[in-house]
N, C-alpha and C positions, 0 to 999 in steps of 0.2 A: 393291254395287260390281262392276263388270265386271273382267275380267282386265287391262284397261288402266288401272285406277285411277279411272275416271270413274263416278260414280253416275248412276242414271237421273234425267234432268231437269237434270243439272249441265251448265252451259254450257261449251262449248269455249273455250279462250283465244282472244283476238283473233288472227286469222290473221297480220296484219302483225307484231304483237309477237312471236308465236311464231316466225315466219320470221326476224326480226331476232335473236332469241336463238340460234337454230340457226346462223345465219350467223356470229355472234360466236364460237361454239364452233369452227366450222370454221376460222375465221381464227386462233384461238388454237392449234389443232393445227398449222397451217402454221408458226407462229412458234416453237412449242415445240421442234421439232427444232433449229432454228438456235440458240435460247437454250441448249439442253443442250450443244451442241457448243462454242459460244464460252465458256460458263462453264467447261467442262472444260478447254478449251485454256488459258484464263487460269490455272486452278488448276495445270495441269501446268507451265506456264512459271514460275509462282511457286515451285513445289516443286522442279523439276529443271532449270530454265533452258531447257527446250525442250518442244515438243509434237510427238511423232512419230505418224504415222498408226497404227503398230502399238500404241502405248500408248493412243491414243484408242479403237481397236477393242476392245482388251482391257477397258478400263474401262467402255465402253458395252455390252459384250457383243454386238457385231456383227462382221461379217466385215471384213477389210481392204478388199476392193472396195467395200463399202457406205460405209466412211469416205472412200475416195478420191472416190466419186461425190458424197457430201455436201460434201466440201471444195471440189469444183468448183462446186457451187451457192453455197456461202458466198463463194467468190472472185467469182462473177458478181454476187452481192449486195453486194460491197464490204466484207465483214466479215473476211476473212482474206487473207493473202498466202502463197503457197507455190510452191516450185519442185520439179520432180520429184526424188525421193529426198532431199529436205531437210525440215527441220522446218516446222511451220505457225506463222505469226505472226499476231496480231490487228492489224487496222487500227485507226485511231482509233474508227471506228464500231463495230467488233467489240468493242473494249475497253469502250466506253460500254454496249453491249448486255449484255456480261458483268457489268458492275457493277450495272446495273439488275436483271438476273436474280438475281444474288447477294443483293441487298438484298431483293427480293421473297421469296426463299427464306427469308432470315433472319427477316423479319416473320412469314411464315406459320408457320415453325418455332416462333418465340417465342410466337405465339398458341396453337398446339396444346399446347405445353408448359404455358402459363398455364392452359389448360383441364384440365390433369392427364393429358394423353396421355403414355404412356411414351416415353422418348427415341428408342428404335429405331423405334417405330411413327410417332412424330411426324416423324422424318427421312424415312421412306419415304413417308408421306402428303404431306408438304410438297413433295416432288419433283413430284408431279402437280398439286397445287392451285395452286402458285405461277404456273403458266402460264395458268390459267383465271380467276383471281380479278380482279375489276374494281378499278380505282383507288379507287373509293368504298369497296368492301369492305375493301381493303387498309388504307385510312385508319382504318376502324372497328376493324380488328384492332390497329392501332397504338395507338388510344385505349384499347382494352380492356387491352392490355399495360401501358400507362402507369398506368391506373386500378387495376390489380391489384397494383402494386408497393407 
C-alpha cells in the first residue's frame, strides 16, 4: 500500500464518478452552514420566542460579525427575515429547511444510538453526518432503526 491507500496495480476510481462524489461533498458543505443556522434559529424561537444574533453567535461559537454576514446570505437566499437590531425570523422556506435538517439529525442520531454509540458521541457525530448523508443512506438508517426495535 502506498501512503495514499492505493496498492500497486489497483485501478483508480472512474474520474467522472470521483469528481461527482467530490462535487456532492462541496455542495453539502455549502448547504451545511445554512442548515445549521436555520435549525438553530428554529430552536431558539421555539425555546425563547426569538432568535437574536448574539444568541446565535454564542451557540455556534462564532463572532457576531460572522453571524450578521451569514444572516445576510440567508436573507438573500429567502430563508430568514431580519431588520437591523431586531430578532431573526424564518421564512416558510427557512422553516421547511429547519424541519428537514432536524429530521435528518434525528434519524442519524437514532441510527448511531442503535449501533451502541454513547449519547454524547452520537450527538456530536450526528451533527456532521446529517449534512452529508444521502437520502438513500438516510432511508437505510431508518430501516435499520425500525428493524432493531
